[in-house]
LOLO-976469 format. One line per 2 residues: number of its first residue (from 1); their letters; for each residue x, y, z of N, C-alpha, C. Coordinates in Angstrom, 3 decimals, decimal comma, always signed. Each point is the difference from the previous one (the first is absolute). Example, Ala and Ser with C-alpha at 12.3 -4.5 7.8 and 13.67 -1.06 7.14 Angstrom:
BEGIN
1) as) +13,190:-5,690:+7,800:-0,890:+1,190:+0,000:+0,900:+1,200:+0,000  -0,350:+1,050:-0,720:+0,820:+1,190:+0,060:-0,770:+1,090:+0,730
***
This chain:
BEGIN
1) mr) -44,304:+20,310:+61,671:+1,367:+0,524:+0,396:+0,630:-1,197:-0,581  +1,507:+0,442:-0,580:+0,184:-1,305:-0,502:+1,270:-0,589:+1,180
3) pr) +0,398:-0,482:+0,130:+1,153:-1,162:+0,873:+1,480:+1,034:+0,108  +0,889:+0,114:+0,428:+0,730:+0,453:-0,167:+1,408:-0,490:-0,253
5) ns) -0,112:-1,007:+0,033:+0,762:-1,600:-0,062:+0,190:-0,044:-1,691  -1,291:+0,292:-0,794:-0,123:-0,740:-0,780:+1,430:+0,004:-1,491
7) hk) +0,239:-0,092:-1,084:+0,872:-0,169:-0,567:-0,191:+0,738:-1,182  +0,550:+0,608:-0,618:-0,570:+0,573:-1,181:+0,894:-0,988:-1,097
9) kr) -1,040:+0,164:-1,409:-0,180:-1,335:-0,700:+1,223:+1,048:-1,121  +1,300:-0,861:+0,031:+0,824:+0,749:-0,632:+0,000:-0,893:-2,322
11) sg) +0,344:+1,116:-0,638:+0,086:-0,924:-0,823:+1,242:-0,399:-0,402  +0,895:-1,127:-0,658:+1,239:-0,309:-0,270:+0,332:-1,117:+0,258
13) ft) +1,333:-0,925:+0,073:+0,002:-1,311:+0,390:+1,291:-0,645:+1,026  -1,025:-1,186:+0,147:+0,856:-0,057:+1,104:+1,761:-0,386:-0,242
15) li) +0,771:-0,283:+0,945:+1,024:-0,649:+0,028:-0,060:-1,438:-1,163  -0,424:-0,636:+0,975:-0,380:-1,710:-1,178:+0,010:+0,510:-1,226
17) ev) -1,261:+0,389:-0,492:-0,790:+0,525:-1,111:+1,366:+0,064:-1,133  +0,934:+1,559:+0,479:+1,602:+0,119:-0,260:+0,260:-0,956:-0,315
19) at) +0,948:-0,738:+0,486:+0,389:-1,523:+0,191:-0,073:-0,244:-0,870  -1,203:-0,676:-0,505:-0,915:-1,134:-0,527:+0,528:+0,784:-1,186
21) sl) -0,616:+1,298:-0,235:+0,348:+0,396:-1,642:+1,052:-0,184:-0,383  +0,853:+0,266:+0,678:+1,786:+0,242:-0,415:+0,169:-1,239:-0,199
23) sv) +0,029:-1,224:+0,575:+0,419:-1,339:-0,578:-0,869:+0,090:-1,143  -0,848:-0,276:-0,060:-0,870:+0,019:-1,261:+0,752:+0,603:-1,338
25) is) +0,155:+0,839:-0,659:+0,151:+0,857:+0,238:+1,914:-0,277:-1,309  +0,363:-0,239:+1,837:+1,366:-0,266:-0,614:+0,528:-1,617:-0,181
27) vl) -1,576:-1,182:+0,165:+0,586:-1,265:-0,826:-0,159:+0,757:-1,481  -1,392:+0,995:-0,114:-0,348:+0,033:-1,989:+1,098:+0,458:-0,333
29) ll) +0,536:+1,192:+0,641:+1,639:+0,561:-0,979:+0,607:-1,022:+0,116  -0,090:-1,383:+0,686:+1,158:-0,556:+0,376:-0,297:-1,061:-1,522
31) gl) -1,279:+0,098:+0,224:-0,385:-1,092:-2,005:-0,161:+0,800:-0,887  +0,374:+1,765:+0,182:-0,006:+0,277:-1,663:+1,298:-0,106:-0,219
33) ss) +0,989:+0,473:+1,032:+1,419:+0,057:-0,441:+0,559:-1,618:-0,465  -0,705:-1,144:+0,360:+0,658:-1,123:-0,339:-0,236:-0,170:-1,732
35) av) -1,819:+0,325:-0,059:-0,365:-0,142:-1,769:+1,137:+1,077:-0,742  +0,803:+1,733:+1,022:+0,110:+0,354:-1,467:+1,361:-0,756:+0,215
37) mi) +0,770:-0,418:+1,012:+1,058:-0,952:-0,235:-0,147:-1,258:-1,182  -1,013:-0,604:+0,208:+0,594:-1,311:-0,831:-0,432:+1,130:-1,720
39) gs) -1,353:+0,865:+0,263:-0,066:+0,115:-1,797:+1,383:+1,269:-0,252  +1,130:+0,578:+0,412:+0,962:+0,566:-0,616:+0,876:-1,622:-0,474
41) ha) -0,295:-0,642:+0,910:+1,001:-0,958:-0,485:-0,472:-0,849:-1,172  -0,862:+0,008:-0,882:-1,594:-0,850:-0,640:+0,930:+1,281:-1,362
43) ip) +0,771:+0,818:+0,115:+0,508:+0,778:-1,287:+1,274:-0,109:-0,058  +0,249:-0,286:-0,935:+1,484:-0,560:-0,725:+0,778:+1,111:+0,164
45) st) +1,550:+0,139:+0,730:+0,426:+1,278:+0,072:+1,201:-0,174:-0,968  +0,858:+1,267:-0,237:+0,799:-0,455:-0,921:+1,486:-0,320:+0,691
47) td) -0,124:-0,681:+0,740:+1,171:-1,048:+0,314:-0,151:-1,275:-0,116  -1,547:+0,070:-0,428:-0,278:-1,525:-0,131:-0,447:-0,128:-1,594
49) tg) -0,933:-0,380:-0,510:+0,371:+0,045:-1,532:+0,015:+0,793:-0,684  -0,211:+1,277:+0,254:+0,108:+1,225:-0,187:+0,983:+0,122:-0,766
51) ia) +1,716:-0,479:+0,668:+1,147:+0,616:-0,762:+0,133:-1,572:-0,882  -0,730:-0,607:-0,282:+0,343:-0,994:-0,962:-0,793:+0,649:-1,498
53) dq) -1,048:+0,755:+0,151:-0,731:+0,443:-1,218:+0,887:+1,603:+0,078  +0,979:+0,134:+1,089:+0,517:+1,216:-0,867:+1,466:-0,334:-0,545
55) av) +0,289:-1,354:+0,247:+1,264:-0,473:-1,371:-0,371:-0,624:-0,430  -1,575:-0,050:-0,337:-0,348:+0,164:-1,697:+0,030:+0,629:-0,682
57) id) -0,752:+1,238:+0,875:-0,189:+1,074:-0,969:+1,312:+0,929:-0,564  +0,770:-0,206:+0,738:+1,970:+0,502:-0,454:+0,272:-0,858:-0,780
59) al) -0,247:-1,019:+0,342:+0,524:-1,074:-1,208:-0,847:+0,182:-1,704  -1,366:+0,374:+0,298:-0,731:+0,279:-1,070:+0,210:+1,149:-0,885
61) nq) +0,581:+0,835:+0,940:+0,421:+1,889:+0,081:+1,134:-0,138:-0,649  +0,816:-0,815:-0,244:+1,321:-0,042:-0,401:+0,220:-0,392:-1,689
63) yr) -1,002:-0,828:+0,087:-0,348:-1,103:-1,317:-1,175:+0,675:-0,200  -0,814:+1,301:-0,027:-0,369:+0,376:-1,384:+1,210:+1,454:+0,070
65) sd) +0,458:+0,834:+0,587:+1,053:+0,549:-0,145:+0,685:-0,189:-1,470  +0,836:-1,776:+0,268:+0,986:-0,824:-0,790:-1,689:-0,049:-1,175
67) lr) -0,727:-0,082:-0,510:-0,599:-0,643:-0,973:-0,151:+1,809:-0,855  +0,016:+1,345:+1,007:-0,273:+1,256:-1,165:+0,952:-0,275:-0,136
69) ea) +1,028:-0,482:+0,143:+1,844:+0,319:-0,189:+0,239:-0,679:-1,013  -1,282:-0,452:-0,705:+0,809:-1,208:-0,924:-0,370:+0,489:-1,195
71) vt) +0,969:-0,801:-1,012:-0,421:+0,409:-1,745:-0,133:-1,616:-0,801  +0,562:-0,868:+0,938:-0,576:-1,109:-0,983:-0,617:-0,379:+1,577
73) ik) -0,767:-1,043:-0,205:-0,882:-1,179:+0,699:-0,032:-1,567:+0,045  +0,725:-1,244:-0,066:+0,059:-0,855:-0,587:-0,357:-0,970:+1,634
75) hr) -1,295:-0,639:-0,517:-1,186:-0,628:+0,959:+0,191:-1,189:+0,209  +0,140:-1,371:+0,528:-0,047:-0,995:-0,045:-0,512:-0,779:+1,123
77) sn) -0,742:-1,078:-0,230:-0,941:-0,537:+0,449:+0,092:-1,451:+0,232  +0,217:-1,086:+1,092:-0,260:-1,714:-0,384:-0,465:-0,340:+1,130
79) gs) -0,205:-1,324:+0,334:-0,508:-0,623:+1,196:+0,619:+0,331:+1,650  +1,526:+0,435:-0,680:+0,395:+0,014:+1,732:-0,053:+1,477:+0,056
81) gs) +0,035:+0,755:-0,833:-0,214:+1,823:+0,687:-0,326:+0,575:-1,455  +0,797:+1,556:+0,120:+0,365:+0,813:-0,836:+0,976:+1,148:+0,338
83) ei) -0,189:+0,372:-1,719:+1,912:+0,550:+0,230:-0,981:+1,692:-0,990  +0,680:+0,806:+1,050:-0,257:+1,543:-0,808:+1,229:+0,242:-0,044
85) ql) +0,817:+0,830:-1,818:+1,349:+0,090:-0,161:-0,584:+1,514:-0,409  +0,684:+1,245:+0,581:-0,044:+1,156:-0,788:+1,685:+0,700:-0,103
87) vm) -0,167:+0,139:-1,215:+1,294:+0,757:+0,018:-0,123:+1,423:+0,049  +0,486:+0,795:+1,120:-0,054:+1,416:+0,087:+0,314:+1,165:-0,773
89) kd) -0,783:+1,101:-0,159:+0,368:+0,725:-0,838:+1,195:+0,949:+1,034  +1,078:+0,575:-0,643:+0,909:+0,335:-0,012:+0,352:+1,303:+0,815
91) ag) -0,206:+0,342:+1,370:+0,138:+0,836:+0,308:+1,310:+1,178:+0,299  +0,889:-0,609:-0,358:+1,529:+0,262:-0,140:+0,365:+0,946:+0,948
93) aa) -0,677:-0,824:+1,748:+0,280:+0,332:+0,328:+1,279:-1,302:+0,706  +1,165:-0,344:+0,465:+0,970:-0,734:+0,848:-0,699:-1,120:+0,949
95) gs) -0,043:-1,157:-0,601:-1,022:-0,737:+1,202:-1,218:-0,694:-0,126  -0,494:+0,740:-1,518:-1,070:+0,214:-0,329:-0,034:-1,648:-0,544
97) pa) -1,146:-0,281:+0,147:-0,063:-2,453:-0,178:-0,708:+0,713:-1,483  +0,881:-1,228:-0,673:-0,222:+0,152:-1,724:-1,207:-1,224:-0,166
99) kv) -0,090:-1,190:+1,276:-1,065:-0,640:-0,428:-0,456:-0,765:+1,370  -1,151:-0,099:+0,173:-0,672:-0,299:+1,297:-1,472:-1,668:-0,043
101) vy) +0,960:-1,242:+0,585:-0,702:-1,196:-0,557:-0,984:-0,422:+1,653  -0,789:+0,441:-0,149:-0,497:-0,932:+1,251:-1,182:-1,028:-0,563
103) ty) +0,462:-1,098:+1,176:-0,341:-1,261:-0,515:-1,270:-0,691:+1,647  -0,460:-0,482:-0,864:-1,504:-0,645:+1,148:+0,047:-1,553:-0,302
105) sn) +0,362:-0,695:+1,527:-0,286:-1,263:-0,680:-0,472:-0,611:+1,314  -0,834:-0,547:-0,662:-1,735:-0,647:+1,166:+0,683:-1,185:+0,596
107) is) +1,640:-0,795:+0,167:+0,080:-1,271:+0,953:+0,033:+1,304:+0,837  +1,356:+0,803:+0,458:+0,635:+0,578:+1,207:-1,263:+1,407:+0,321
109) et) -0,794:+0,590:-0,999:-1,156:+0,470:+0,030:+0,901:+1,634:+0,325  +0,641:+0,194:-0,825:+0,712:+1,175:+0,351:+0,659:+0,980:-1,081
111) lv) +0,235:+1,364:-0,413:-0,133:+0,680:-0,922:+1,204:+0,431:-0,068  +1,269:+0,540:-0,868:+1,921:-0,246:+0,142:-0,500:+1,143:-0,893
113) rk) +0,791:+1,240:+0,592:+0,727:+1,033:-0,951:+1,174:-0,329:-0,385  +0,728:+0,191:-1,726:+1,390:-0,039:+0,465:-0,120:+1,439:-1,063
115) vd) +0,428:+0,845:+0,051:+0,833:+0,485:-0,565:+1,244:+0,171:-0,543  +0,375:+0,144:-1,255:+1,433:-0,187:-0,600:+0,558:-1,318:+0,293
117) ll) +1,474:+0,089:+0,312:+0,784:-1,751:+0,824:-0,423:+0,354:+1,209  -0,241:+0,613:+0,652:-0,213:-0,277:+1,344:-0,666:-1,288:+0,486
119) dd) -0,117:-0,110:+1,179:-0,339:-1,655:+0,347:-1,801:+0,650:+0,395  -0,467:-0,996:-0,061:-1,682:-0,346:-0,116:-0,502:+0,843:+2,059
121) vt) -0,943:+1,082:-0,680:-0,430:+0,328:+1,339:-1,468:-0,675:+0,362  -0,314:-0,822:+1,336:-1,454:-0,709:+0,297:-0,634:+1,999:+0,221
123) vm) -1,215:-0,038:-1,064:-0,682:+1,355:+0,000:-0,766:-0,879:+1,245  -0,917:-1,042:+0,070:-1,340:-0,145:+0,238:+0,175:-1,563:+0,134
125) sg) -0,893:-0,073:+1,278:+0,047:-1,763:+0,265:-1,856:-0,156:+0,272  +0,353:-0,759:+0,305:-1,601:-0,871:-0,024:-0,951:+0,388:-0,491
127) ik) +0,611:-0,171:-1,443:-1,142:+0,420:-1,063:-0,569:-1,077:-1,158  -1,631:+0,054:+0,290:-0,894:-1,492:-0,380:-0,068:+0,273:-1,796
129) sf) +0,135:+0,824:-0,233:-0,321:+0,363:-1,228:+0,437:+1,639:-0,361  +0,483:-0,261:-1,291:+0,552:+1,392:-0,979:-0,653:-0,404:-1,418
131) av) -0,970:+1,023:-0,584:+0,083:-0,253:-1,530:+0,320:+1,511:-0,323  +0,072:-0,112:-0,975:+0,511:+1,376:-0,866:-0,578:-0,266:-1,644
133) sl) -0,540:+1,444:-0,376:-0,755:+0,146:-0,804:+0,696:+1,135:-0,895  +0,378:+0,213:-1,124:+0,111:+0,884:-0,808:-1,172:+0,434:-0,487
135) sq) -0,436:+1,964:-0,078:-0,905:-0,408:-1,555:+1,157:+1,343:-1,013  -0,276:-0,885:-1,124:+1,250:+0,569:-0,523:-0,727:+0,538:-1,974
137) dg) +0,330:+1,007:+0,030:-0,159:+1,014:-1,558:+1,065:-0,839:-1,384  -0,479:-1,016:-0,945:+0,981:+0,019:-0,530:+1,338:-0,596:+0,795
139) ad) +1,070:-0,373:+0,103:+1,102:-0,076:+0,781:+0,886:+0,497:+1,355  -1,077:+1,446:-0,204:+0,220:+0,737:+1,398:-0,965:-0,397:+0,652
141) an) +0,062:+0,127:+1,230:-0,822:-0,434:+1,882:-0,038:+1,433:+0,178  -1,375:-0,378:+0,413:-0,949:+1,699:+0,532:+0,163:+0,035:+1,050
143) vv) -0,484:-1,148:+1,372:-0,003:-0,334:+0,769:-0,067:-1,175:+0,341  +0,719:-0,273:+1,782:+0,270:-1,626:+0,858:-0,711:+0,225:+0,636
145) yt) -0,572:-1,205:-0,117:-1,292:-0,653:+1,614:+1,160:-0,997:+0,132  -0,201:-0,019:+1,283:+0,361:-0,838:+0,889:-0,818:-0,224:+1,713
147) ll) -0,565:-1,035:-0,276:-0,395:-0,770:+1,077:+0,758:-1,111:+0,642  -0,064:+0,576:+1,815:+1,134:-0,149:+0,551:-0,729:-0,819:+1,740
149) va) -0,359:-1,418:-0,033:-0,828:-0,370:+1,493:+1,249:-0,287:+0,005  +0,042:+0,866:+2,241:+1,586:-0,410:+0,585:-0,715:-0,372:+1,137
151) sd) +0,772:-1,049:+0,677:-0,814:-1,179:+1,407:+0,293:+1,077:+1,191  -0,394:-0,138:+1,422:+0,493:+1,148:+1,261:+0,188:+1,164:-0,881
153) ti) -1,647:+0,179:-0,607:-0,113:+1,800:-0,384:-1,183:+0,131:+0,339  -0,322:+1,532:+0,914:-1,728:+0,236:+0,367:-0,884:+0,206:-1,738
155) qt) +0,930:-0,124:-0,702:-0,803:+0,601:-1,572:-0,079:-1,301:-0,548  +0,835:-0,892:+0,184:+0,890:-1,189:-0,830:-0,204:+0,169:-1,424
157) tf) -0,619:+0,919:-0,865:-0,228:+0,010:-1,300:+0,292:+1,693:-0,541  +1,113:+0,737:-0,718:+0,528:+0,410:-0,871:+0,052:+0,443:-1,339
159) ev) -1,039:+1,125:+0,250:+0,663:-0,165:-2,210:+0,483:+1,109:-0,473  +0,924:+0,486:-1,301:+0,562:+1,012:-0,205:-0,335:+0,325:-0,946
161) hv) -0,036:+0,621:-1,052:-0,220:+0,579:-0,724:+0,796:+0,974:-0,757  +1,026:+0,549:-0,604:+0,889:+0,440:-0,406:-0,542:+0,565:-1,627
163) al) +0,132:+1,169:+0,131:+0,353:+0,947:-1,559:+1,184:-0,077:-0,536  +0,500:-0,352:-0,781:+1,501:+0,016:-0,551:-0,388:+1,294:-0,674
165) py) +0,806:+0,921:+0,365:+0,354:+1,649:-0,261:+0,938:-0,203:-1,807  +1,488:-1,458:-0,052:+0,604:-0,122:-0,870:-0,501:-0,538:-1,071
167) kp) -1,172:-1,096:-0,108:-0,957:-0,640:-0,841:+1,398:-0,882:-0,133  +0,421:-1,442:+1,271:+0,915:-0,294:-0,539:-0,118:-1,679:-0,900
169) ev) +0,460:-0,375:-0,917:+0,269:-0,523:-0,995:-0,062:-1,196:+0,603  -0,894:-1,171:-0,381:-0,376:-1,361:+0,505:+1,052:-0,921:-0,166
171) i) +0,445:-1,012:+0,163:+0,535:-0,556:-0,846:-0,196:-1,882:+0,470
***
């Protein structure tokens, strides 16, 4: 016969075991959330250097658009920089540019765009290198290849290949 006072064996956790396991889990989750926060700051956001990249891309899109509308191209380069003069196709619209000049200076590390007789506009700054190459068929240009190295950007090196639909004359 069994004694009446015997306790039945119950399966389960005691209050101390539950409290201990909850405290261990909370410490692990805290460590995991810290790692996620640190990792999220390691990836550059658009508020930092991503804005500089977008500014360079926007400026190069304008440059590409100007090259596609050119009927003549004059490119000069020397030790202090380079210059690209574009005579534009007559669009027939009032205010259409007739001449666009891009000037790169090694000293100030800037690319400046001048339209007709208007003031110079600094398109980009912090440019470490700006190289232009023309692919020609006789006196006509087919493709303009431009390599640009910009500091303070994520990408740093930008390449632009522009197929020229009007086959501008190279002067």
